[in-house]
N, C-alpha and C positions, 0 to 999 in steps of 0.2 A: 372948661381950660385945657387946652390942646397940652401946651406944654409945661406941666407940672411932672410933680416928682413921682407919682403914680409911673404916667405915659411915658418917663422918661425912663425907667426902669422897664415896661415892657419893649422900648426902642433898643434899649441895653440890651435885652435879649435877645432880639432880631440882630444888631452890630456883631457880636458873639461868633455867630454863627460858621462867617468865612473864617476869623482865627482860627476857630476849635475845629474845622475842616483841615486847614494847613496844617499847623500842627501834628495833628494824624498823620496828614502825607508823609512827614519825616519819620516813622517809625523808630526813634530812640526813645530809650527810656523817660530821657529829660520833656520830649514833648509829649509823651503819650499822658506823664503826669500834670503836666501842664495843660492840654487839653483836657482832662480830668477838673482841674482845678475851675478851668472857663466854664464848664458845665455845671456845676457845682455851684458856682456862682448865677448863671443862669436860671438854673431849678430854685434857688432863694430867693432870684427876683421873682420867679411868675409866683411865689407866694404872696412878697411884699409888697407885688404891686397894687393887687385885689385887699390887702389888709391897709395899707396906706389910706387907699385912696377912699375908703369904708371910714377908716379912723378918722383923719385930715377933713371928710365931708370933700374930696375933690372927686368922687363920682365922674362918668363926661363920656358925653356919646364917642367920643375919637378912645378914650381907654375900652368902650364897652367893643368897638370895630376892631381898635386892632388886638387887644387881649388872647383874643381865641386864634385870630390870626399868625402873631407869634408863639402859640405854644404848638400849632400843628407845622410853620414852618422848621422850629428847633426839631418837633419830636420824629417828622419827613425826614431831613437834612439828616440827623444824627441816625436812622437807620437804613438809610441807604447808603450811606458813609460807612458805616460796620457791615452792610452785604457785599459792597466792593472790596472788603480788605477781609473779606469771609471770617467774621467775625459772627455774622449770623449765615449760614448757610443750610443746603440741603433740608431737611424738614424745617429747623429756624427761622426760616422764612418767613415758614406759614404764620407764626404770629405774629411777624413783623408786618407781612403784608393785613392781614385781618385785621391789623390797632389801625395803617392808614388809608384800608378801605371805610371803618369805623368812622374814623375822623372826616373823611371826604362826604360821605352820606349824612353826617348828621350838620355838617355844614352848612350844605346843600337843604335840610330843612329849615334851619335854625336861619337862611336865606329867604327861603319859601314863608316860613311863618313871619318874619318880620315883618314884611308891609299889610299886614293884619292885626297887629299890634297882639300878639301873641309869643310868649319869651316861654320860652326851655327852661326853665330851674335848673343850678347845678346840682344833684344828688350828692350825698355822703359817699355815697357810693362811687359815683364819678372822681369824686376826692380822692377816695383811696386808689381808685385805678390808675390816676396823673401820677400819686404818690410811686405805687409800685411799677411804673412804668420807668418813672424818673429814675429809680434804686437800681431795678433791671440795666438801665442805660448805662446807668455809670459802671455797673459792672464788666460791661460789656465792654465800654470805652477801654477801661485795665487790661483784660483781655490776659493776656499769659506775662503782660509785665507787674501785674498783683500777685502773680503765685509766690512770690518772695516775702509777700505778708499774710496773705491768705490761700492757700492751695485753693485747686478749683474753680480761681476767679470765673474764668471763662463758661466754667457749667453753671457756676450760681446763679451769672448774668442770663443767661440760655433758658433756666427754668422759670427764674423771675420773668421773663419775656412771657412765657408761656402764660404764667399764671396771671399776666398782667393783660395777655390781650384775650384772657376769656373773662376777667370782670369789665373788662373793654368791649367785650360782644353782650354781656350780660345788661352793660349802662346804653348800650346802643339799641338794644329790643326795646329796650325799657322807653326809651327817647322814641323811638320809633312807634309803639303801641299808641305813645299819645298823640304824637304829629298823625298818624292815619286815623285816630278819632276826630281830631279837627277836621282833618280832610273831607270825610265825611261829614260831618256838620256843616261841612262848604257847601258839600257837593248837594245836601236835600235843600238848600235855603234857598227860594226861588231869586 
């Protein structure tokens, strides 16, 4: 079923991207906090789309296709936006680039393995990776506007992004090892 609650939440996550970016361009406190609210709603929807798909027995091919794309669009758009506004610059671009490279690489690997009916299951560490990315990016969105509530908001986000990138690289390596082994087995078959 294409249009069920889990898939609607995934589509909602994609639909939030333009208003989130638009609010960020305003660069007023109310707009940044509103952007954070949209970001949090999208991050929560990322959890609940999978939860509802499993508990309501509404898993679908459309959801399996769209959910990882929505995740990557959401993270990539937000990281590019943050770089464009210098919330991440200099050294702090390295973790962002590592995250985006891993996401593209693993998406390509999944796409390659899909026709062979090989699925790379999401590991617990990959779920921690996603959680750490979401938290770090939330701090980065608020950036200096969060200083009134929590000092060093931007720095917390930057260091959080570094930690998330380390988890991202570890999980990416785990997936690549599995993928390379499968590819080797394919090459040895006549």
